[in-house]
PyMOL Python script that loads the backbone (N, CA, C, O; Angstrom):
from pymol import cmd

cmd.read_pdbstr("""\
ATOM      1  N   UNK A   1     132.204 103.266 101.665  1.00  0.00           N
ATOM      2  CA  UNK A   1     130.690 103.050 100.972  1.00  0.00           C
ATOM      3  C   UNK A   1     129.300 102.961 102.040  1.00  0.00           C
ATOM      4  O   UNK A   1     129.288 102.236 103.035  1.00  0.00           O
ATOM      5  N   UNK A   2     128.886 103.279 101.888  1.00  0.00           N
ATOM      6  CA  UNK A   2     127.501 104.077 102.705  1.00  0.00           C
ATOM      7  C   UNK A   2     126.718 103.275 102.390  1.00  0.00           C
ATOM      8  O   UNK A   2     126.878 102.482 101.461  1.00  0.00           O
ATOM      9  N   UNK A   3     125.239 103.385 103.481  1.00  0.00           N
ATOM     10  CA  UNK A   3     124.447 102.199 103.350  1.00  0.00           C
ATOM     11  C   UNK A   3     123.391 102.857 103.029  1.00  0.00           C
ATOM     12  O   UNK A   3     123.679 104.032 103.257  1.00  0.00           O
ATOM     13  N   UNK A   4     122.007 102.785 102.510  1.00  0.00           N
ATOM     14  CA  UNK A   4     120.551 103.650 102.589  1.00  0.00           C
ATOM     15  C   UNK A   4     120.110 103.243 103.665  1.00  0.00           C
ATOM     16  O   UNK A   4     120.458 102.193 104.204  1.00  0.00           O
ATOM     17  N   UNK A   5     119.085 104.237 104.199  1.00  0.00           N
ATOM     18  CA  UNK A   5     118.419 103.466 105.314  1.00  0.00           C
ATOM     19  C   UNK A   5     116.677 104.280 104.766  1.00  0.00           C
ATOM     20  O   UNK A   5     116.258 105.404 104.490  1.00  0.00           O
ATOM     21  N   UNK A   6     116.159 102.912 104.854  1.00  0.00           N
ATOM     22  CA  UNK A   6     114.607 102.580 104.538  1.00  0.00           C
ATOM     23  C   UNK A   6     113.510 102.535 105.880  1.00  0.00           C
ATOM     24  O   UNK A   6     113.524 101.664 106.750  1.00  0.00           O
ATOM     25  N   UNK A   7     112.563 103.702 105.812  1.00  0.00           N
ATOM     26  CA  UNK A   7     111.601 103.821 106.580  1.00  0.00           C
ATOM     27  C   UNK A   7     110.305 103.390 106.365  1.00  0.00           C
ATOM     28  O   UNK A   7     109.670 104.257 105.764  1.00  0.00           O
ATOM     29  N   UNK A   8     109.519 102.193 106.665  1.00  0.00           N
ATOM     30  CA  UNK A   8     108.080 102.212 106.397  1.00  0.00           C
ATOM     31  C   UNK A   8     107.135 103.228 107.052  1.00  0.00           C
ATOM     32  O   UNK A   8     107.316 103.257 108.269  1.00  0.00           O
ATOM     33  N   UNK A   9     106.319 103.949 106.685  1.00  0.00           N
ATOM     34  CA  UNK A   9     105.548 104.792 107.453  1.00  0.00           C
ATOM     35  C   UNK A   9     104.554 104.308 107.183  1.00  0.00           C
ATOM     36  O   UNK A   9     104.481 103.761 106.083  1.00  0.00           O
ATOM     37  N   UNK A  10     103.123 104.308 108.270  1.00  0.00           N
ATOM     38  CA  UNK A  10     101.486 104.484 108.073  1.00  0.00           C
ATOM     39  C   UNK A  10     101.192 105.949 108.085  1.00  0.00           C
ATOM     40  O   UNK A  10     101.600 106.473 109.121  1.00  0.00           O
ATOM     41  N   UNK A  11     100.592 106.798 107.231  1.00  0.00           N
ATOM     42  CA  UNK A  11      99.751 107.840 106.862  1.00  0.00           C
ATOM     43  C   UNK A  11      98.806 107.839 106.569  1.00  0.00           C
ATOM     44  O   UNK A  11      98.525 106.858 105.881  1.00  0.00           O
ATOM     45  N   UNK A  12      97.580 108.900 106.840  1.00  0.00           N
ATOM     46  CA  UNK A  12      96.393 109.028 106.573  1.00  0.00           C
ATOM     47  C   UNK A  12      96.319 109.188 105.061  1.00  0.00           C
ATOM     48  O   UNK A  12      95.294 109.501 104.454  1.00  0.00           O
ATOM     49  N   UNK A  13      97.738 108.895 104.405  1.00  0.00           N
ATOM     50  CA  UNK A  13      97.337 108.593 103.096  1.00  0.00           C
ATOM     51  C   UNK A  13      97.632 107.748 102.674  1.00  0.00           C
ATOM     52  O   UNK A  13      97.866 107.692 101.466  1.00  0.00           O
ATOM     53  N   UNK A  14      97.801 106.305 103.798  1.00  0.00           N
ATOM     54  CA  UNK A  14      98.795 105.044 103.294  1.00  0.00           C
ATOM     55  C   UNK A  14     100.020 104.793 103.276  1.00  0.00           C
ATOM     56  O   UNK A  14     100.843 105.641 103.619  1.00  0.00           O
ATOM     57  N   UNK A  15     100.366 103.553 102.863  1.00  0.00           N
ATOM     58  CA  UNK A  15     101.191 103.587 103.448  1.00  0.00           C
ATOM     59  C   UNK A  15     102.586 104.102 102.767  1.00  0.00           C
ATOM     60  O   UNK A  15     102.299 104.232 101.577  1.00  0.00           O
ATOM     61  N   UNK A  16     103.828 104.424 102.931  1.00  0.00           N
ATOM     62  CA  UNK A  16     104.927 105.116 102.395  1.00  0.00           C
ATOM     63  C   UNK A  16     106.305 104.631 102.905  1.00  0.00           C
ATOM     64  O   UNK A  16     106.568 104.249 104.045  1.00  0.00           O
ATOM     65  N   UNK A  17     107.058 104.710 101.939  1.00  0.00           N
ATOM     66  CA  UNK A  17     108.794 104.250 102.472  1.00  0.00           C
ATOM     67  C   UNK A  17     109.324 106.026 101.626  1.00  0.00           C
ATOM     68  O   UNK A  17     109.279 106.787 100.660  1.00  0.00           O
ATOM     69  N   UNK A  18     109.759 105.751 102.903  1.00  0.00           N
ATOM     70  CA  UNK A  18     111.235 106.805 102.701  1.00  0.00           C
ATOM     71  C   UNK A  18     112.396 106.141 102.948  1.00  0.00           C
ATOM     72  O   UNK A  18     112.731 105.372 103.850  1.00  0.00           O
ATOM     73  N   UNK A  19     113.195 106.763 101.565  1.00  0.00           N
ATOM     74  CA  UNK A  19     114.628 106.485 101.474  1.00  0.00           C
ATOM     75  C   UNK A  19     115.635 107.234 101.047  1.00  0.00           C
ATOM     76  O   UNK A  19     115.726 107.891 100.009  1.00  0.00           O
ATOM     77  N   UNK A  20     116.559 107.056 102.125  1.00  0.00           N
ATOM     78  CA  UNK A  20     117.531 108.229 102.576  1.00  0.00           C
ATOM     79  C   UNK A  20     118.490 107.313 101.851  1.00  0.00           C
ATOM     80  O   UNK A  20     118.332 106.093 101.878  1.00  0.00           O
ATOM     81  N   UNK A  21     119.909 108.143 100.923  1.00  0.00           N
ATOM     82  CA  UNK A  21     120.818 107.559 100.188  1.00  0.00           C
ATOM     83  C   UNK A  21     122.270 107.952 100.740  1.00  0.00           C
ATOM     84  O   UNK A  21     122.175 109.070 101.247  1.00  0.00           O
ATOM     85  N   UNK A  22     123.424 107.518 100.825  1.00  0.00           N
ATOM     86  CA  UNK A  22     124.616 108.018 100.650  1.00  0.00           C
ATOM     87  C   UNK A  22     125.155 108.619  99.770  1.00  0.00           C
ATOM     88  O   UNK A  22     124.549 108.188  98.789  1.00  0.00           O
ATOM     89  N   UNK A  23     125.938 109.385  99.371  1.00  0.00           N
ATOM     90  CA  UNK A  23     126.464 110.003  98.880  1.00  0.00           C
ATOM     91  C   UNK A  23     126.884 108.983  97.620  1.00  0.00           C
ATOM     92  O   UNK A  23     126.547 109.220  96.460  1.00  0.00           O
ATOM     93  N   UNK A  24     127.503 108.061  97.932  1.00  0.00           N
ATOM     94  CA  UNK A  24     128.245 107.149  96.628  1.00  0.00           C
ATOM     95  C   UNK A  24     126.506 106.985  95.931  1.00  0.00           C
ATOM     96  O   UNK A  24     126.639 107.071  94.710  1.00  0.00           O
ATOM     97  N   UNK A  25     125.459 106.848  96.178  1.00  0.00           N
ATOM     98  CA  UNK A  25     124.688 106.733  95.585  1.00  0.00           C
ATOM     99  C   UNK A  25     123.095 107.631  95.142  1.00  0.00           C
ATOM    100  O   UNK A  25     121.904 107.335  95.045  1.00  0.00           O
ATOM    101  N   UNK A  26     124.033 108.968  94.953  1.00  0.00           N
ATOM    102  CA  UNK A  26     123.220 109.873  95.477  1.00  0.00           C
ATOM    103  C   UNK A  26     121.846 110.073  93.253  1.00  0.00           C
ATOM    104  O   UNK A  26     120.702 110.452  93.001  1.00  0.00           O
ATOM    105  N   UNK A  27     122.917 109.584  92.484  1.00  0.00           N
ATOM    106  CA  UNK A  27     122.327 109.382  91.095  1.00  0.00           C
ATOM    107  C   UNK A  27     120.784 108.827  91.708  1.00  0.00           C
ATOM    108  O   UNK A  27     119.897 109.679  91.746  1.00  0.00           O
ATOM    109  N   UNK A  28     120.495 107.606  92.123  1.00  0.00           N
ATOM    110  CA  UNK A  28     119.401 107.099  92.079  1.00  0.00           C
ATOM    111  C   UNK A  28     117.964 107.852  92.843  1.00  0.00           C
ATOM    112  O   UNK A  28     116.987 107.143  93.085  1.00  0.00           O
ATOM    113  N   UNK A  29     117.962 108.815  93.063  1.00  0.00           N
ATOM    114  CA  UNK A  29     117.047 110.056  93.569  1.00  0.00           C
ATOM    115  C   UNK A  29     116.318 110.210  91.877  1.00  0.00           C
ATOM    116  O   UNK A  29     115.257 109.680  91.549  1.00  0.00           O
ATOM    117  N   UNK A  30     116.976 110.852  91.196  1.00  0.00           N
ATOM    118  CA  UNK A  30     116.654 110.970  90.182  1.00  0.00           C
ATOM    119  C   UNK A  30     115.969 109.979  88.715  1.00  0.00           C
ATOM    120  O   UNK A  30     115.130 110.180  87.837  1.00  0.00           O
ATOM    121  N   UNK A  31     117.119 108.599  89.201  1.00  0.00           N
ATOM    122  CA  UNK A  31     117.319 108.045  88.708  1.00  0.00           C
ATOM    123  C   UNK A  31     115.892 107.266  88.859  1.00  0.00           C
ATOM    124  O   UNK A  31     115.516 106.765  87.799  1.00  0.00           O
ATOM    125  N   UNK A  32     114.944 107.051  90.086  1.00  0.00           N
ATOM    126  CA  UNK A  32     113.902 106.850  90.448  1.00  0.00           C
ATOM    127  C   UNK A  32     112.907 107.390  90.019  1.00  0.00           C
ATOM    128  O   UNK A  32     112.053 106.558  89.714  1.00  0.00           O
ATOM    129  N   UNK A  33     112.487 108.852  89.777  1.00  0.00           N
ATOM    130  CA  UNK A  33     111.891 109.795  89.510  1.00  0.00           C
ATOM    131  C   UNK A  33     111.822 109.162  88.082  1.00  0.00           C
ATOM    132  O   UNK A  33     110.963 108.369  87.697  1.00  0.00           O
ATOM    133  N   UNK A  34     112.718 109.575  87.474  1.00  0.00           N
ATOM    134  CA  UNK A  34     112.850 109.194  85.603  1.00  0.00           C
ATOM    135  C   UNK A  34     111.933 107.831  85.714  1.00  0.00           C
ATOM    136  O   UNK A  34     110.814 107.914  85.208  1.00  0.00           O
ATOM    137  N   UNK A  35     112.295 106.614  86.316  1.00  0.00           N
ATOM    138  CA  UNK A  35     112.142 105.240  85.424  1.00  0.00           C
ATOM    139  C   UNK A  35     110.604 105.328  86.130  1.00  0.00           C
ATOM    140  O   UNK A  35     109.909 104.410  85.694  1.00  0.00           O
ATOM    141  N   UNK A  36     109.893 106.171  87.087  1.00  0.00           N
ATOM    142  CA  UNK A  36     108.634 106.299  87.402  1.00  0.00           C
ATOM    143  C   UNK A  36     107.877 106.808  86.552  1.00  0.00           C
ATOM    144  O   UNK A  36     106.875 106.219  86.147  1.00  0.00           O
ATOM    145  N   UNK A  37     108.362 108.403  86.003  1.00  0.00           N
ATOM    146  CA  UNK A  37     107.876 108.976  84.987  1.00  0.00           C
ATOM    147  C   UNK A  37     107.789 107.535  83.610  1.00  0.00           C
ATOM    148  O   UNK A  37     106.653 107.174  83.301  1.00  0.00           O
ATOM    149  N   UNK A  38     108.488 107.133  83.202  1.00  0.00           N
ATOM    150  CA  UNK A  38     107.852 106.498  82.031  1.00  0.00           C
ATOM    151  C   UNK A  38     107.731 104.788  82.264  1.00  0.00           C
ATOM    152  O   UNK A  38     108.031 103.951  81.413  1.00  0.00           O
ATOM    153  N   UNK A  39     107.256 104.528  83.525  1.00  0.00           N
ATOM    154  CA  UNK A  39     106.558 102.739  84.112  1.00  0.00           C
ATOM    155  C   UNK A  39     105.835 103.088  85.268  1.00  0.00           C
ATOM    156  O   UNK A  39     105.977 102.586  86.383  1.00  0.00           O
ATOM    157  N   UNK A  40     104.961 104.079  84.901  1.00  0.00           N
ATOM    158  CA  UNK A  40     104.801 104.006  86.472  1.00  0.00           C
ATOM    159  C   UNK A  40     103.450 103.253  86.662  1.00  0.00           C
ATOM    160  O   UNK A  40     102.611 103.629  87.480  1.00  0.00           O
ATOM    161  N   UNK A  41     103.299 102.227  85.902  1.00  0.00           N
ATOM    162  CA  UNK A  41     102.470 100.948  86.077  1.00  0.00           C
ATOM    163  C   UNK A  41     103.087  99.553  87.148  1.00  0.00           C
ATOM    164  O   UNK A  41     102.555  98.849  88.006  1.00  0.00           O
ATOM    165  N   UNK A  42     104.374  99.631  86.592  1.00  0.00           N
ATOM    166  CA  UNK A  42     104.920  99.150  87.117  1.00  0.00           C
ATOM    167  C   UNK A  42     105.922  99.434  88.980  1.00  0.00           C
ATOM    168  O   UNK A  42     106.296  98.692  89.889  1.00  0.00           O
ATOM    169  N   UNK A  43     105.961 100.748  88.725  1.00  0.00           N
ATOM    170  CA  UNK A  43     106.811 101.324  89.719  1.00  0.00           C
ATOM    171  C   UNK A  43     105.835 101.980  90.775  1.00  0.00           C
ATOM    172  O   UNK A  43     104.890 102.601  90.287  1.00  0.00           O
ATOM    173  N   UNK A  44     105.911 101.940  91.898  1.00  0.00           N
ATOM    174  CA  UNK A  44     105.665 102.867  93.287  1.00  0.00           C
ATOM    175  C   UNK A  44     105.661 104.895  92.564  1.00  0.00           C
ATOM    176  O   UNK A  44     106.465 105.282  91.717  1.00  0.00           O
ATOM    177  N   UNK A  45     104.527 105.834  93.227  1.00  0.00           N
ATOM    178  CA  UNK A  45     104.715 106.387  93.005  1.00  0.00           C
ATOM    179  C   UNK A  45     105.541 107.532  93.702  1.00  0.00           C
ATOM    180  O   UNK A  45     105.787 107.287  94.883  1.00  0.00           O
ATOM    181  N   UNK A  46     105.926 108.492  93.320  1.00  0.00           N
ATOM    182  CA  UNK A  46     107.273 109.436  93.937  1.00  0.00           C
ATOM    183  C   UNK A  46     106.209 110.105  94.933  1.00  0.00           C
ATOM    184  O   UNK A  46     104.994 110.227  94.773  1.00  0.00           O
ATOM    185  N   UNK A  47     106.736 110.364  95.635  1.00  0.00           N
ATOM    186  CA  UNK A  47     105.677 111.718  96.130  1.00  0.00           C
ATOM    187  C   UNK A  47     106.292 112.905  96.561  1.00  0.00           C
ATOM    188  O   UNK A  47     105.679 113.973  96.563  1.00  0.00           O
ATOM    189  N   UNK A  48     107.388 112.803  96.904  1.00  0.00           N
ATOM    190  CA  UNK A  48     108.460 113.655  97.084  1.00  0.00           C
ATOM    191  C   UNK A  48     110.130 113.269  97.102  1.00  0.00           C
ATOM    192  O   UNK A  48     110.716 112.394  97.739  1.00  0.00           O
ATOM    193  N   UNK A  49     110.583 114.160  96.260  1.00  0.00           N
ATOM    194  CA  UNK A  49     111.998 114.026  96.472  1.00  0.00           C
ATOM    195  C   UNK A  49     113.172 114.972  96.417  1.00  0.00           C
ATOM    196  O   UNK A  49     113.207 115.930  95.644  1.00  0.00           O
ATOM    197  N   UNK A  50     114.120 114.670  97.258  1.00  0.00           N
ATOM    198  CA  UNK A  50     114.981 115.393  97.232  1.00  0.00           C
ATOM    199  C   UNK A  50     116.431 115.422  96.959  1.00  0.00           C
ATOM    200  O   UNK A  50     117.146 114.962  97.849  1.00  0.00           O
ATOM    201  N   UNK A  51     117.210 116.045  95.499  1.00  0.00           N
ATOM    202  CA  UNK A  51     118.103 115.243  95.008  1.00  0.00           C
ATOM    203  C   UNK A  51     119.621 115.793  95.435  1.00  0.00           C
ATOM    204  O   UNK A  51     120.653 115.157  95.221  1.00  0.00           O
ATOM    205  N   UNK A  52     119.552 117.121  96.092  1.00  0.00           N
ATOM    206  CA  UNK A  52     120.397 117.237  96.890  1.00  0.00           C
ATOM    207  C   UNK A  52     120.563 117.240  98.139  1.00  0.00           C
ATOM    208  O   UNK A  52     121.579 117.740  98.622  1.00  0.00           O
ATOM    209  N   UNK A  53     119.604 116.687  98.900  1.00  0.00           N
ATOM    210  CA  UNK A  53     119.515 115.831 100.275  1.00  0.00           C
ATOM    211  C   UNK A  53     119.722 114.451 100.116  1.00  0.00           C
ATOM    212  O   UNK A  53     120.071 113.864 101.139  1.00  0.00           O
ATOM    213  N   UNK A  54     119.570 113.656  98.894  1.00  0.00           N
ATOM    214  CA  UNK A  54     119.195 112.634  98.523  1.00  0.00           C
ATOM    215  C   UNK A  54     118.395 111.884  99.374  1.00  0.00           C
ATOM    216  O   UNK A  54     118.845 111.393 100.409  1.00  0.00           O
ATOM    217  N   UNK A  55     117.587 111.795  99.124  1.00  0.00           N
ATOM    218  CA  UNK A  55     115.913 111.100  99.485  1.00  0.00           C
ATOM    219  C   UNK A  55     114.957 111.016  99.076  1.00  0.00           C
ATOM    220  O   UNK A  55     114.783 112.030  98.400  1.00  0.00           O
ATOM    221  N   UNK A  56     114.032 110.337  99.030  1.00  0.00           N
ATOM    222  CA  UNK A  56     113.047 110.203  98.123  1.00  0.00           C
ATOM    223  C   UNK A  56     111.786 109.008  98.917  1.00  0.00           C
ATOM    224  O   UNK A  56     111.862 107.821  99.231  1.00  0.00           O
ATOM    225  N   UNK A  57     110.905 109.838  98.994  1.00  0.00           N
ATOM    226  CA  UNK A  57     109.152 109.273  99.660  1.00  0.00           C
ATOM    227  C   UNK A  57     108.456 108.677  98.845  1.00  0.00           C
ATOM    228  O   UNK A  57     107.789 109.420  98.125  1.00  0.00           O
ATOM    229  N   UNK A  58     108.344 107.538  98.665  1.00  0.00           N
ATOM    230  CA  UNK A  58     107.399 106.653  97.760  1.00  0.00           C
ATOM    231  C   UNK A  58     106.227 105.817  98.159  1.00  0.00           C
ATOM    232  O   UNK A  58     106.384 104.816  98.859  1.00  0.00           O
ATOM    233  N   UNK A  59     105.174 106.165  97.773  1.00  0.00           N
ATOM    234  CA  UNK A  59     104.020 105.089  98.013  1.00  0.00           C
ATOM    235  C   UNK A  59     104.341 103.586  98.077  1.00  0.00           C
ATOM    236  O   UNK A  59     105.347 103.183  97.493  1.00  0.00           O
ATOM    237  N   UNK A  60     103.728 102.922  98.599  1.00  0.00           N
ATOM    238  CA  UNK A  60     103.600 101.651  98.826  1.00  0.00           C
ATOM    239  C   UNK A  60     103.403 100.928  97.883  1.00  0.00           C
ATOM    240  O   UNK A  60     102.311 101.315  97.465  1.00  0.00           O
ATOM    241  N   UNK A  61     103.794  99.976  97.140  1.00  0.00           N
ATOM    242  CA  UNK A  61     103.197  99.177  95.815  1.00  0.00           C
ATOM    243  C   UNK A  61     102.275  98.394  96.348  1.00  0.00           C
ATOM    244  O   UNK A  61     102.505  97.845  97.425  1.00  0.00           O
ATOM    245  N   UNK A  62     100.661  98.150  95.453  1.00  0.00           N
ATOM    246  CA  UNK A  62      99.897  97.494  95.662  1.00  0.00           C
ATOM    247  C   UNK A  62     100.464  96.156  95.864  1.00  0.00           C
ATOM    248  O   UNK A  62     101.619  95.944  95.494  1.00  0.00           O
ATOM    249  N   UNK A  63      99.409  94.766  96.695  1.00  0.00           N
ATOM    250  CA  UNK A  63      99.222  93.834  96.105  1.00  0.00           C
ATOM    251  C   UNK A  63     100.373  92.980  97.218  1.00  0.00           C
ATOM    252  O   UNK A  63     100.733  93.759  98.101  1.00  0.00           O
ATOM    253  N   UNK A  64     100.833  91.965  97.318  1.00  0.00           N
ATOM    254  CA  UNK A  64     100.744  90.931  97.863  1.00  0.00           C
ATOM    255  C   UNK A  64     102.567  91.052  97.659  1.00  0.00           C
ATOM    256  O   UNK A  64     103.255  91.160  96.644  1.00  0.00           O
ATOM    257  N   UNK A  65     102.984  90.961  99.376  1.00  0.00           N
ATOM    258  CA  UNK A  65     104.875  90.854  99.281  1.00  0.00           C
ATOM    259  C   UNK A  65     105.589  89.686  99.043  1.00  0.00           C
ATOM    260  O   UNK A  65     105.561  88.706  99.787  1.00  0.00           O
ATOM    261  N   UNK A  66     106.465  89.812  97.635  1.00  0.00           N
ATOM    262  CA  UNK A  66     106.930  88.582  97.383  1.00  0.00           C
ATOM    263  C   UNK A  66     107.138  87.996  98.915  1.00  0.00           C
ATOM    264  O   UNK A  66     106.580  86.975  99.318  1.00  0.00           O
ATOM    265  N   UNK A  67     108.079  88.856  99.743  1.00  0.00           N
ATOM    266  CA  UNK A  67     108.633  87.679 100.541  1.00  0.00           C
ATOM    267  C   UNK A  67     107.907  87.402 101.650  1.00  0.00           C
ATOM    268  O   UNK A  67     108.370  87.102 102.751  1.00  0.00           O
ATOM    269  N   UNK A  68     106.399  87.536 101.259  1.00  0.00           N
ATOM    270  CA  UNK A  68     105.532  87.174 102.476  1.00  0.00           C
ATOM    271  C   UNK A  68     104.843  85.748 101.936  1.00  0.00           C
ATOM    272  O   UNK A  68     103.787  85.308 102.389  1.00  0.00           O
ATOM    273  N   UNK A  69     105.488  85.223 101.077  1.00  0.00           N
ATOM    274  CA  UNK A  69     105.329  83.738 100.879  1.00  0.00           C
ATOM    275  C   UNK A  69     104.401  83.683  99.420  1.00  0.00           C
ATOM    276  O   UNK A  69     103.557  82.860  99.067  1.00  0.00           O
ATOM    277  N   UNK A  70     104.883  84.820  98.783  1.00  0.00           N
ATOM    278  CA  UNK A  70     103.891  84.761  97.466  1.00  0.00           C
ATOM    279  C   UNK A  70     104.181  83.488  96.580  1.00  0.00           C
ATOM    280  O   UNK A  70     105.340  83.073  96.548  1.00  0.00           O
ATOM    281  N   UNK A  71     103.358  82.947  95.975  1.00  0.00           N
ATOM    282  CA  UNK A  71     103.652  81.723  95.155  1.00  0.00           C
ATOM    283  C   UNK A  71     104.693  82.002  94.101  1.00  0.00           C
ATOM    284  O   UNK A  71     105.166  83.121  93.905  1.00  0.00           O
ATOM    285  N   UNK A  72     105.132  80.545  93.211  1.00  0.00           N
ATOM    286  CA  UNK A  72     106.420  80.951  92.327  1.00  0.00           C
ATOM    287  C   UNK A  72     105.757  81.892  91.270  1.00  0.00           C
ATOM    288  O   UNK A  72     106.418  82.820  90.802  1.00  0.00           O
ATOM    289  N   UNK A  73     104.309  81.647  90.837  1.00  0.00           N
ATOM    290  CA  UNK A  73     103.733  81.719  89.710  1.00  0.00           C
ATOM    291  C   UNK A  73     103.768  83.646  89.823  1.00  0.00           C
ATOM    292  O   UNK A  73     103.931  84.149  88.712  1.00  0.00           O
ATOM    293  N   UNK A  74     103.666  84.458  90.738  1.00  0.00           N
ATOM    294  CA  UNK A  74     103.752  85.439  91.433  1.00  0.00           C
ATOM    295  C   UNK A  74     105.030  86.392  91.219  1.00  0.00           C
ATOM    296  O   UNK A  74     105.134  87.548  90.808  1.00  0.00           O
ATOM    297  N   UNK A  75     106.081  85.314  91.720  1.00  0.00           N
ATOM    298  CA  UNK A  75     107.497  85.509  91.446  1.00  0.00           C
ATOM    299  C   UNK A  75     107.259  85.610  89.871  1.00  0.00           C
ATOM    300  O   UNK A  75     106.840  86.662  89.387  1.00  0.00           O
ATOM    301  N   UNK A  76     107.533  84.503  89.087  1.00  0.00           N
ATOM    302  CA  UNK A  76     107.748  84.680  87.820  1.00  0.00           C
ATOM    303  C   UNK A  76     107.078  86.109  86.870  1.00  0.00           C
ATOM    304  O   UNK A  76     107.644  86.751  85.986  1.00  0.00           O
ATOM    305  N   UNK A  77     106.102  86.232  87.270  1.00  0.00           N
ATOM    306  CA  UNK A  77     105.519  87.249  87.155  1.00  0.00           C
ATOM    307  C   UNK A  77     106.103  89.276  86.978  1.00  0.00           C
ATOM    308  O   UNK A  77     106.055  90.162  86.125  1.00  0.00           O
ATOM    309  N   UNK A  78     106.689  89.053  88.662  1.00  0.00           N
ATOM    310  CA  UNK A  78     107.152  90.122  89.124  1.00  0.00           C
ATOM    311  C   UNK A  78     108.690  90.361  87.950  1.00  0.00           C
ATOM    312  O   UNK A  78     108.963  91.217  87.108  1.00  0.00           O
ATOM    313  N   UNK A  79     109.551  88.866  88.562  1.00  0.00           N
ATOM    314  CA  UNK A  79     110.744  88.795  87.504  1.00  0.00           C
ATOM    315  C   UNK A  79     110.538  89.786  85.818  1.00  0.00           C
ATOM    316  O   UNK A  79     111.134  90.733  85.304  1.00  0.00           O
ATOM    317  N   UNK A  80     109.293  88.857  85.408  1.00  0.00           N
ATOM    318  CA  UNK A  80     108.815  89.287  84.050  1.00  0.00           C
ATOM    319  C   UNK A  80     109.202  90.709  83.791  1.00  0.00           C
ATOM    320  O   UNK A  80     109.997  91.249  83.023  1.00  0.00           O
ATOM    321  N   UNK A  81     108.118  91.245  84.966  1.00  0.00           N
ATOM    322  CA  UNK A  81     107.981  92.623  84.271  1.00  0.00           C
ATOM    323  C   UNK A  81     109.319  93.783  84.351  1.00  0.00           C
ATOM    324  O   UNK A  81     109.491  94.839  83.742  1.00  0.00           O
ATOM    325  N   UNK A  82     110.476  92.797  85.778  1.00  0.00           N
ATOM    326  CA  UNK A  82     111.241  93.388  86.391  1.00  0.00           C
ATOM    327  C   UNK A  82     112.311  93.951  84.921  1.00  0.00           C
ATOM    328  O   UNK A  82     112.763  95.069  84.676  1.00  0.00           O
ATOM    329  N   UNK A  83     112.458  92.417  84.026  1.00  0.00           N
ATOM    330  CA  UNK A  83     112.762  92.454  82.611  1.00  0.00           C
ATOM    331  C   UNK A  83     112.286  93.823  81.857  1.00  0.00           C
ATOM    332  O   UNK A  83     112.707  94.976  81.765  1.00  0.00           O
ATOM    333  N   UNK A  84     111.395  93.216  81.465  1.00  0.00           N
ATOM    334  CA  UNK A  84     110.595  94.014  80.749  1.00  0.00           C
ATOM    335  C   UNK A  84     110.753  95.949  80.761  1.00  0.00           C
ATOM    336  O   UNK A  84     110.791  96.781  79.854  1.00  0.00           O
ATOM    337  N   UNK A  85     110.806  96.037  82.179  1.00  0.00           N
ATOM    338  CA  UNK A  85     111.156  97.597  83.148  1.00  0.00           C
ATOM    339  C   UNK A  85     112.490  98.123  82.284  1.00  0.00           C
ATOM    340  O   UNK A  85     112.747  99.229  81.807  1.00  0.00           O
ATOM    341  N   UNK A  86     113.196  96.915  82.285  1.00  0.00           N
ATOM    342  CA  UNK A  86     114.834  96.736  82.013  1.00  0.00           C
ATOM    343  C   UNK A  86     115.197  97.245  80.251  1.00  0.00           C
ATOM    344  O   UNK A  86     115.976  98.057  79.751  1.00  0.00           O
ATOM    345  N   UNK A  87     114.178  96.286  79.710  1.00  0.00           N
ATOM    346  CA  UNK A  87     114.557  96.101  77.958  1.00  0.00           C
ATOM    347  C   UNK A  87     114.252  97.829  77.632  1.00  0.00           C
ATOM    348  O   UNK A  87     114.943  98.594  76.959  1.00  0.00           O
ATOM    349  N   UNK A  88     112.852  98.133  78.435  1.00  0.00           N
ATOM    350  CA  UNK A  88     112.541  99.117  77.769  1.00  0.00           C
ATOM    351  C   UNK A  88     112.815 100.391  77.858  1.00  0.00           C
ATOM    352  O   UNK A  88     112.682 101.306  77.046  1.00  0.00           O
ATOM    353  N   UNK A  89     113.359 100.342  79.327  1.00  0.00           N
ATOM    354  CA  UNK A  89     114.681 101.802  79.770  1.00  0.00           C
ATOM    355  C   UNK A  89     115.793 101.960  79.341  1.00  0.00           C
ATOM    356  O   UNK A  89     116.473 102.920  79.704  1.00  0.00           O
ATOM    357  N   UNK A  90     116.253 101.005  78.421  1.00  0.00           N
ATOM    358  CA  UNK A  90     117.711 100.834  77.783  1.00  0.00           C
ATOM    359  C   UNK A  90     117.133 101.581  76.364  1.00  0.00           C
ATOM    360  O   UNK A  90     117.864 102.398  75.804  1.00  0.00           O
ATOM    361  N   UNK A  91     115.824 101.272  75.822  1.00  0.00           N
ATOM    362  CA  UNK A  91     116.057 102.061  74.964  1.00  0.00           C
ATOM    363  C   UNK A  91     115.836 103.781  74.901  1.00  0.00           C
ATOM    364  O   UNK A  91     116.149 104.563  74.003  1.00  0.00           O
ATOM    365  N   UNK A  92     115.381 103.954  75.804  1.00  0.00           N
ATOM    366  CA  UNK A  92     115.161 105.115  76.483  1.00  0.00           C
ATOM    367  C   UNK A  92     116.634 106.306  76.466  1.00  0.00           C
ATOM    368  O   UNK A  92     117.841 106.071  76.518  1.00  0.00           O
ATOM    369  N   UNK A  93     115.881 107.580  76.371  1.00  0.00           N
ATOM    370  CA  UNK A  93     117.062 108.867  76.284  1.00  0.00           C
ATOM    371  C   UNK A  93     116.762 109.776  77.053  1.00  0.00           C
ATOM    372  O   UNK A  93     117.475 110.776  77.135  1.00  0.00           O
TER     373      UNK A  93
END
""", "prot")
cmd.dss("prot")
cmd.show_as("cartoon", "prot")
cmd.util.cbc("prot")
cmd.orient("prot")
């Protein structure tokens, strides 16, 4: 099993994240694109993607990084938004 590689890049267009995926996670590129199309409010925008090459370039999320010491209330809002995204996505086809 392989691991993905994620790089954070500062550009003149803002902060971007490049993610390269192993073959075992090849479906993640199309999944990220579809989830973003359904839930752009809660997910970073896809700038570019290449499914055969298994990579995706995303805009950074705005706001406070949870790991940088966000208060519990912010973690709770994020968890609720994530749960809402999962429930809403389960009803899509």
